[in-house]
KOLTOR-767544 format. One record per atom (N, C-alpha, C): atom name; residue number from 1; x, y, z. Coordinates in steps of 0.2 Angstrom, whole numbers. Layout:
N
ATOM;CA;NUM;X;Y;Z
...
//
This chain:
187
ATOM;N;1;126;-311;-97
ATOM;CA;1;133;-306;-96
ATOM;C;1;134;-305;-91
ATOM;N;2;141;-306;-89
ATOM;CA;2;141;-301;-83
ATOM;C;2;147;-294;-82
ATOM;N;3;144;-289;-80
ATOM;CA;3;145;-282;-81
ATOM;C;3;149;-279;-75
ATOM;N;4;156;-278;-74
ATOM;CA;4;160;-277;-70
ATOM;C;4;159;-269;-69
ATOM;N;5;156;-265;-66
ATOM;CA;5;156;-256;-67
ATOM;C;5;163;-257;-63
ATOM;N;6;166;-251;-66
ATOM;CA;6;173;-246;-64
ATOM;C;6;173;-242;-67
ATOM;N;7;180;-239;-67
ATOM;CA;7;183;-233;-73
ATOM;C;7;187;-235;-73
ATOM;N;8;188;-234;-80
ATOM;CA;8;194;-237;-85
ATOM;C;8;202;-230;-81
ATOM;N;9;208;-234;-83
ATOM;CA;9;212;-232;-84
ATOM;C;9;218;-233;-76
ATOM;N;10;223;-234;-75
ATOM;CA;10;229;-236;-71
ATOM;C;10;226;-233;-62
ATOM;N;11;225;-225;-63
ATOM;CA;11;224;-222;-57
ATOM;C;11;218;-224;-56
ATOM;N;12;213;-228;-56
ATOM;CA;12;209;-231;-53
ATOM;C;12;207;-238;-52
ATOM;N;13;212;-241;-54
ATOM;CA;13;214;-250;-55
ATOM;C;13;212;-252;-46
ATOM;N;14;213;-248;-42
ATOM;CA;14;212;-252;-35
ATOM;C;14;208;-247;-30
ATOM;N;15;204;-243;-34
ATOM;CA;15;197;-239;-28
ATOM;C;15;194;-243;-28
ATOM;N;16;189;-241;-23
ATOM;CA;16;182;-245;-22
ATOM;C;16;179;-245;-27
ATOM;N;17;178;-239;-31
ATOM;CA;17;175;-239;-36
ATOM;C;17;175;-244;-40
ATOM;N;18;179;-247;-41
ATOM;CA;18;181;-252;-47
ATOM;C;18;182;-261;-46
ATOM;N;19;179;-260;-38
ATOM;CA;19;177;-268;-37
ATOM;C;19;174;-272;-42
ATOM;N;20;168;-268;-45
ATOM;CA;20;167;-274;-52
ATOM;C;20;172;-277;-56
ATOM;N;21;178;-272;-59
ATOM;CA;21;183;-275;-63
ATOM;C;21;187;-278;-58
ATOM;N;22;189;-279;-51
ATOM;CA;22;193;-282;-48
ATOM;C;22;189;-288;-49
ATOM;N;23;182;-290;-49
ATOM;CA;23;180;-296;-47
ATOM;C;23;182;-300;-54
ATOM;N;24;179;-296;-59
ATOM;CA;24;179;-299;-65
ATOM;C;24;186;-300;-68
ATOM;N;25;191;-296;-66
ATOM;CA;25;198;-300;-66
ATOM;C;25;202;-305;-63
ATOM;N;26;198;-307;-57
ATOM;CA;26;199;-313;-55
ATOM;C;26;196;-317;-57
ATOM;N;27;188;-317;-59
ATOM;CA;27;187;-323;-63
ATOM;C;27;189;-325;-69
ATOM;N;28;190;-318;-73
ATOM;CA;28;195;-320;-79
ATOM;C;28;200;-325;-79
ATOM;N;29;203;-323;-75
ATOM;CA;29;210;-326;-74
ATOM;C;29;209;-335;-71
ATOM;N;30;205;-335;-68
ATOM;CA;30;205;-342;-63
ATOM;C;30;202;-344;-68
ATOM;N;31;199;-343;-74
ATOM;CA;31;195;-347;-81
ATOM;C;31;200;-346;-86
ATOM;N;32;206;-343;-85
ATOM;CA;32;210;-341;-92
ATOM;C;32;208;-341;-98
ATOM;N;33;203;-335;-95
ATOM;CA;33;200;-331;-101
ATOM;C;33;205;-325;-102
ATOM;N;34;204;-324;-108
ATOM;CA;34;209;-318;-111
ATOM;C;34;204;-310;-114
ATOM;N;35;205;-306;-111
ATOM;CA;35;202;-299;-113
ATOM;C;35;203;-298;-119
ATOM;N;36;201;-294;-122
ATOM;CA;36;199;-292;-131
ATOM;C;36;197;-285;-130
ATOM;N;37;197;-280;-136
ATOM;CA;37;196;-274;-134
ATOM;C;37;190;-272;-141
ATOM;N;38;185;-276;-141
ATOM;CA;38;181;-278;-148
ATOM;C;38;179;-268;-150
ATOM;N;39;177;-266;-142
ATOM;CA;39;174;-258;-145
ATOM;C;39;176;-253;-140
ATOM;N;40;176;-246;-143
ATOM;CA;40;180;-242;-139
ATOM;C;40;173;-240;-130
ATOM;N;41;170;-245;-131
ATOM;CA;41;163;-244;-127
ATOM;C;41;167;-249;-120
ATOM;N;42;170;-255;-122
ATOM;CA;42;171;-259;-117
ATOM;C;42;176;-264;-120
ATOM;N;43;180;-268;-113
ATOM;CA;43;183;-275;-115
ATOM;C;43;179;-280;-112
ATOM;N;44;182;-285;-117
ATOM;CA;44;175;-292;-116
ATOM;C;44;180;-298;-114
ATOM;N;45;177;-303;-111
ATOM;CA;45;181;-308;-111
ATOM;C;45;173;-313;-110
ATOM;N;46;178;-320;-113
ATOM;CA;46;172;-327;-114
ATOM;C;46;175;-332;-111
ATOM;N;47;172;-335;-107
ATOM;CA;47;174;-342;-108
ATOM;C;47;165;-347;-105
ATOM;N;48;168;-353;-103
ATOM;CA;48;161;-357;-103
ATOM;C;48;163;-360;-95
ATOM;N;49;155;-359;-90
ATOM;CA;49;159;-364;-85
ATOM;C;49;149;-366;-84
ATOM;N;50;150;-374;-81
ATOM;CA;50;146;-376;-80
ATOM;C;50;139;-378;-87
ATOM;N;51;144;-377;-93
ATOM;CA;51;141;-378;-99
ATOM;C;51;137;-371;-101
ATOM;N;52;139;-367;-97
ATOM;CA;52;134;-360;-98
ATOM;C;52;139;-356;-101
ATOM;N;53;139;-351;-109
ATOM;CA;53;144;-346;-109
ATOM;C;53;142;-341;-108
ATOM;N;54;149;-337;-104
ATOM;CA;54;148;-331;-99
ATOM;C;54;152;-325;-104
ATOM;N;55;152;-322;-106
ATOM;CA;55;152;-314;-109
ATOM;C;55;154;-310;-102
ATOM;N;56;159;-308;-102
ATOM;CA;56;162;-304;-97
ATOM;C;56;163;-297;-100
ATOM;N;57;161;-292;-97
ATOM;CA;57;160;-284;-100
ATOM;C;57;164;-279;-95
ATOM;N;58;169;-275;-95
ATOM;CA;58;170;-271;-92
ATOM;C;58;170;-263;-96
ATOM;N;59;163;-261;-94
ATOM;CA;59;163;-254;-99
ATOM;C;59;170;-247;-98
ATOM;N;60;171;-246;-103
ATOM;CA;60;176;-241;-103
ATOM;C;60;173;-234;-104
ATOM;N;61;167;-234;-103
ATOM;CA;61;164;-227;-103
ATOM;C;61;165;-221;-96
ATOM;N;62;168;-225;-92
ATOM;CA;62;168;-223;-86
ATOM;C;62;161;-224;-84
ATOM;N;63;162;-224;-76
ATOM;CA;63;156;-226;-69
ATOM;C;63;148;-223;-74
ATOM;N;64;146;-217;-75
ATOM;CA;64;143;-212;-74
ATOM;C;64;138;-214;-81
ATOM;N;65;143;-218;-86
ATOM;CA;65;139;-218;-93
ATOM;C;65;140;-225;-96
ATOM;N;66;141;-230;-90
ATOM;CA;66;142;-238;-91
ATOM;C;66;136;-240;-95
ATOM;N;67;129;-235;-95
ATOM;CA;67;124;-241;-95
ATOM;C;67;126;-242;-104
ATOM;N;68;130;-236;-107
ATOM;CA;68;130;-236;-115
ATOM;C;68;134;-244;-116
ATOM;N;69;138;-244;-113
ATOM;CA;69;142;-251;-114
ATOM;C;69;139;-255;-115
ATOM;N;70;134;-258;-109
ATOM;CA;70;129;-265;-106
ATOM;C;70;124;-264;-112
ATOM;N;71;119;-259;-115
ATOM;CA;71;115;-260;-119
ATOM;C;71;119;-260;-125
ATOM;N;72;121;-258;-129
ATOM;CA;72;125;-260;-135
ATOM;C;72;128;-269;-135
ATOM;N;73;132;-270;-130
ATOM;CA;73;134;-276;-131
ATOM;C;73;128;-281;-128
ATOM;N;74;123;-279;-125
ATOM;CA;74;115;-285;-122
ATOM;C;74;113;-285;-130
ATOM;N;75;111;-279;-134
ATOM;CA;75;107;-279;-140
ATOM;C;75;110;-281;-144
ATOM;N;76;117;-283;-144
ATOM;CA;76;120;-286;-151
ATOM;C;76;122;-293;-150
ATOM;N;77;119;-295;-145
ATOM;CA;77;119;-304;-143
ATOM;C;77;114;-305;-142
ATOM;N;78;107;-300;-140
ATOM;CA;78;100;-302;-140
ATOM;C;78;100;-303;-132
ATOM;N;79;105;-301;-128
ATOM;CA;79;103;-305;-121
ATOM;C;79;100;-299;-118
ATOM;N;80;94;-303;-114
ATOM;CA;80;89;-298;-110
ATOM;C;80;90;-296;-103
ATOM;N;81;89;-292;-100
ATOM;CA;81;90;-289;-93
ATOM;C;81;92;-293;-88
ATOM;N;82;86;-299;-89
ATOM;CA;82;85;-304;-82
ATOM;C;82;93;-309;-85
ATOM;N;83;97;-308;-89
ATOM;CA;83;102;-313;-91
ATOM;C;83;108;-308;-90
ATOM;N;84;108;-302;-87
ATOM;CA;84;113;-298;-84
ATOM;C;84;115;-297;-77
ATOM;N;85;120;-299;-75
ATOM;CA;85;123;-298;-70
ATOM;C;85;127;-292;-69
ATOM;N;86;127;-288;-64
ATOM;CA;86;130;-280;-64
ATOM;C;86;133;-283;-59
ATOM;N;87;141;-282;-56
ATOM;CA;87;145;-281;-52
ATOM;C;87;146;-274;-49
ATOM;N;88;143;-273;-43
ATOM;CA;88;145;-266;-40
ATOM;C;88;148;-266;-33
ATOM;N;89;149;-259;-31
ATOM;CA;89;151;-256;-27
ATOM;C;89;145;-254;-23
ATOM;N;90;145;-256;-16
ATOM;CA;90;140;-255;-11
ATOM;C;90;143;-250;-4
ATOM;N;91;141;-245;-3
ATOM;CA;91;145;-243;1
ATOM;C;91;142;-244;9
ATOM;N;92;134;-247;9
ATOM;CA;92;128;-248;14
ATOM;C;92;132;-256;17
ATOM;N;93;137;-259;14
ATOM;CA;93;138;-266;17
ATOM;C;93;148;-266;18
ATOM;N;94;147;-269;24
ATOM;CA;94;155;-269;26
ATOM;C;94;159;-271;18
ATOM;N;95;165;-272;20
ATOM;CA;95;173;-274;15
ATOM;C;95;171;-281;19
ATOM;N;96;170;-285;11
ATOM;CA;96;167;-294;13
ATOM;C;96;162;-297;11
ATOM;N;97;156;-289;12
ATOM;CA;97;148;-294;12
ATOM;C;97;147;-293;5
ATOM;N;98;146;-298;0
ATOM;CA;98;141;-298;-4
ATOM;C;98;133;-298;-5
ATOM;N;99;131;-298;-9
ATOM;CA;99;122;-298;-10
ATOM;C;99;119;-298;-17
ATOM;N;100;114;-304;-19
ATOM;CA;100;115;-303;-27
ATOM;C;100;107;-302;-26
ATOM;N;101;103;-299;-29
ATOM;CA;101;97;-295;-30
ATOM;C;101;94;-295;-37
ATOM;N;102;89;-294;-39
ATOM;CA;102;89;-293;-46
ATOM;C;102;83;-288;-45
ATOM;N;103;84;-284;-51
ATOM;CA;103;78;-276;-51
ATOM;C;103;81;-271;-46
ATOM;N;104;78;-267;-43
ATOM;CA;104;76;-261;-38
ATOM;C;104;77;-254;-40
ATOM;N;105;81;-251;-37
ATOM;CA;105;81;-243;-40
ATOM;C;105;87;-245;-40
ATOM;N;106;91;-239;-43
ATOM;CA;106;100;-238;-43
ATOM;C;106;103;-237;-34
ATOM;N;107;99;-235;-31
ATOM;CA;107;100;-233;-25
ATOM;C;107;105;-228;-22
ATOM;N;108;106;-223;-26
ATOM;CA;108;112;-218;-28
ATOM;C;108;116;-219;-31
ATOM;N;109;116;-226;-34
ATOM;CA;109;123;-226;-38
ATOM;C;109;122;-224;-45
ATOM;N;110;128;-220;-49
ATOM;CA;110;128;-217;-54
ATOM;C;110;128;-222;-59
ATOM;N;111;133;-228;-58
ATOM;CA;111;135;-233;-64
ATOM;C;111;127;-238;-65
ATOM;N;112;125;-239;-59
ATOM;CA;112;120;-244;-60
ATOM;C;112;113;-238;-63
ATOM;N;113;112;-233;-62
ATOM;CA;113;108;-227;-64
ATOM;C;113;109;-228;-72
ATOM;N;114;114;-228;-73
ATOM;CA;114;116;-228;-80
ATOM;C;114;113;-233;-83
ATOM;N;115;114;-237;-81
ATOM;CA;115;111;-246;-83
ATOM;C;115;104;-246;-85
ATOM;N;116;102;-244;-80
ATOM;CA;116;96;-243;-78
ATOM;C;116;90;-238;-86
ATOM;N;117;95;-234;-84
ATOM;CA;117;93;-228;-90
ATOM;C;117;91;-231;-96
ATOM;N;118;98;-234;-98
ATOM;CA;118;101;-234;-105
ATOM;C;118;97;-243;-108
ATOM;N;119;96;-247;-102
ATOM;CA;119;92;-254;-104
ATOM;C;119;86;-252;-104
ATOM;N;120;84;-246;-104
ATOM;CA;120;76;-245;-99
ATOM;C;120;72;-250;-96
ATOM;N;121;76;-254;-91
ATOM;CA;121;74;-260;-87
ATOM;C;121;79;-260;-82
ATOM;N;122;73;-259;-75
ATOM;CA;122;78;-261;-69
ATOM;C;122;80;-271;-68
ATOM;N;123;77;-274;-73
ATOM;CA;123;75;-280;-70
ATOM;C;123;83;-286;-73
ATOM;N;124;86;-282;-72
ATOM;CA;124;95;-286;-70
ATOM;C;124;96;-288;-65
ATOM;N;125;103;-292;-63
ATOM;CA;125;105;-292;-57
ATOM;C;125;109;-287;-55
ATOM;N;126;109;-288;-48
ATOM;CA;126;116;-284;-45
ATOM;C;126;119;-289;-40
ATOM;N;127;126;-289;-41
ATOM;CA;127;130;-293;-37
ATOM;C;127;134;-287;-33
ATOM;N;128;131;-285;-27
ATOM;CA;128;133;-280;-25
ATOM;C;128;140;-283;-18
ATOM;N;129;146;-277;-19
ATOM;CA;129;152;-280;-14
ATOM;C;129;152;-274;-11
ATOM;N;130;152;-274;-6
ATOM;CA;130;155;-269;2
ATOM;C;130;159;-266;2
ATOM;N;131;159;-259;1
ATOM;CA;131;167;-256;1
ATOM;C;131;166;-252;10
ATOM;N;132;160;-254;13
ATOM;CA;132;162;-249;20
ATOM;C;132;158;-242;17
ATOM;N;133;159;-240;25
ATOM;CA;133;153;-232;24
ATOM;C;133;161;-228;30
ATOM;N;134;164;-227;27
ATOM;CA;134;169;-222;31
ATOM;C;134;172;-215;27
ATOM;N;135;166;-212;27
ATOM;CA;135;167;-205;26
ATOM;C;135;161;-202;28
ATOM;N;136;164;-194;29
ATOM;CA;136;157;-188;30
ATOM;C;136;155;-187;24
ATOM;N;137;149;-182;28
ATOM;CA;137;146;-177;21
ATOM;C;137;150;-174;18
ATOM;N;138;149;-177;11
ATOM;CA;138;152;-173;4
ATOM;C;138;157;-175;4
ATOM;N;139;159;-181;6
ATOM;CA;139;166;-187;6
ATOM;C;139;166;-191;0
ATOM;N;140;159;-196;-1
ATOM;CA;140;158;-199;-5
ATOM;C;140;162;-200;-12
ATOM;N;141;161;-196;-16
ATOM;CA;141;167;-196;-23
ATOM;C;141;173;-199;-20
ATOM;N;142;176;-194;-15
ATOM;CA;142;183;-196;-14
ATOM;C;142;184;-201;-11
ATOM;N;143;179;-204;-8
ATOM;CA;143;179;-211;-4
ATOM;C;143;180;-214;-9
ATOM;N;144;177;-217;-13
ATOM;CA;144;174;-221;-19
ATOM;C;144;181;-224;-24
ATOM;N;145;184;-216;-24
ATOM;CA;145;190;-215;-31
ATOM;C;145;195;-215;-24
ATOM;N;146;195;-219;-18
ATOM;CA;146;202;-220;-17
ATOM;C;146;202;-228;-15
ATOM;N;147;209;-230;-14
ATOM;CA;147;207;-237;-14
ATOM;C;147;206;-239;-6
ATOM;N;148;206;-247;-5
ATOM;CA;148;205;-249;1
ATOM;C;148;210;-248;4
ATOM;N;149;208;-249;11
ATOM;CA;149;214;-248;17
ATOM;C;149;217;-254;17
ATOM;N;150;223;-254;19
ATOM;CA;150;229;-259;18
ATOM;C;150;226;-265;24
ATOM;N;151;221;-261;29
ATOM;CA;151;219;-266;33
ATOM;C;151;213;-270;32
ATOM;N;152;210;-267;27
ATOM;CA;152;206;-273;22
ATOM;C;152;208;-277;19
ATOM;N;153;214;-279;17
ATOM;CA;153;216;-283;11
ATOM;C;153;214;-289;12
ATOM;N;154;213;-292;17
ATOM;CA;154;212;-298;19
ATOM;C;154;205;-299;17
ATOM;N;155;200;-294;21
ATOM;CA;155;193;-295;18
ATOM;C;155;189;-294;11
ATOM;N;156;196;-290;8
ATOM;CA;156;195;-288;2
ATOM;C;156;196;-295;-2
ATOM;N;157;199;-298;-3
ATOM;CA;157;202;-303;-7
ATOM;C;157;197;-310;-4
ATOM;N;158;195;-311;1
ATOM;CA;158;190;-315;3
ATOM;C;158;183;-312;-1
ATOM;N;159;182;-305;-3
ATOM;CA;159;176;-305;-6
ATOM;C;159;177;-305;-12
ATOM;N;160;181;-305;-15
ATOM;CA;160;183;-306;-23
ATOM;C;160;181;-314;-24
ATOM;N;161;184;-317;-20
ATOM;CA;161;185;-324;-21
ATOM;C;161;178;-326;-19
ATOM;N;162;173;-323;-14
ATOM;CA;162;165;-324;-14
ATOM;C;162;161;-323;-20
ATOM;N;163;164;-317;-22
ATOM;CA;163;160;-316;-29
ATOM;C;163;162;-319;-36
ATOM;N;164;168;-323;-35
ATOM;CA;164;169;-328;-40
ATOM;C;164;165;-334;-40
ATOM;N;165;165;-337;-34
ATOM;CA;165;159;-341;-31
ATOM;C;165;152;-341;-33
ATOM;N;166;150;-334;-32
ATOM;CA;166;145;-333;-33
ATOM;C;166;142;-332;-40
ATOM;N;167;147;-330;-45
ATOM;CA;167;146;-331;-54
ATOM;C;167;146;-338;-55
ATOM;N;168;151;-343;-51
ATOM;CA;168;150;-349;-54
ATOM;C;168;143;-350;-51
ATOM;N;169;142;-350;-45
ATOM;CA;169;133;-352;-42
ATOM;C;169;129;-352;-47
ATOM;N;170;128;-343;-50
ATOM;CA;170;124;-342;-55
ATOM;C;170;124;-345;-60
ATOM;N;171;131;-346;-63
ATOM;CA;171;131;-350;-69
ATOM;C;171;129;-358;-69
ATOM;N;172;131;-363;-62
ATOM;CA;172;127;-367;-61
ATOM;C;172;121;-371;-60
ATOM;N;173;120;-364;-55
ATOM;CA;173;110;-367;-52
ATOM;C;173;107;-361;-54
ATOM;N;174;108;-355;-57
ATOM;CA;174;104;-349;-60
ATOM;C;174;103;-344;-54
ATOM;N;175;102;-337;-59
ATOM;CA;175;105;-332;-53
ATOM;C;175;99;-334;-44
ATOM;N;176;93;-336;-48
ATOM;CA;176;87;-336;-41
ATOM;C;176;90;-343;-38
ATOM;N;177;92;-346;-38
ATOM;CA;177;95;-351;-32
ATOM;C;177;102;-349;-30
ATOM;N;178;108;-346;-33
ATOM;CA;178;112;-343;-30
ATOM;C;178;111;-338;-26
ATOM;N;179;105;-333;-27
ATOM;CA;179;104;-329;-23
ATOM;C;179;102;-331;-18
ATOM;N;180;98;-336;-18
ATOM;CA;180;94;-340;-8
ATOM;C;180;102;-341;-4
ATOM;N;181;107;-345;-8
ATOM;CA;181;112;-347;-5
ATOM;C;181;118;-342;-4
ATOM;N;182;118;-336;-8
ATOM;CA;182;121;-331;-5
ATOM;C;182;120;-327;0
ATOM;N;183;115;-325;-1
ATOM;CA;183;111;-320;3
ATOM;C;183;110;-322;9
ATOM;N;184;110;-330;10
ATOM;CA;184;107;-334;19
ATOM;C;184;112;-335;19
ATOM;N;185;120;-334;18
ATOM;CA;185;126;-338;21
ATOM;C;185;128;-331;23
ATOM;N;186;126;-326;22
ATOM;CA;186;129;-318;26
ATOM;C;186;134;-314;20
ATOM;N;187;133;-318;13
ATOM;CA;187;138;-316;11
ATOM;C;187;144;-315;12
//
């Protein structure tokens, strides 16, 4: 199960916090997968790659409650945390860098914290996508809820493309092998 973190609503579409939605939209589009609305908690698309069924989820609960949608759908489908990849923004990376890892803390990310709390496990995978750190004290919320700068558009597109390729690698080779390739090539 692939989970893109973000906030619902057109006013958030192109914001840094919605990179998870952007990646899954690009991946679904490339696979010609259609989004459905089976629950008030999430939108879902399904596709197959390398013989693996991929379930794409975009929580509609707003970032801080993302775990509700993840937990509901993963329990309905009997998917363990180790088979979940959460795609999220990371301000400690420059725009363009991605990194795949399993487990760990929320690192101050409220969406990831919600997933950990609701799943009662930190054992899921995180595909972290760089949004840069161009903000001062007390400006984090405004920064993540603002769009990428026009000067970052090429790096943003490249990062979305790399993230889609990372998803393909996870499906084809498994997350551990994908992690080694993604993280050693510098994301």
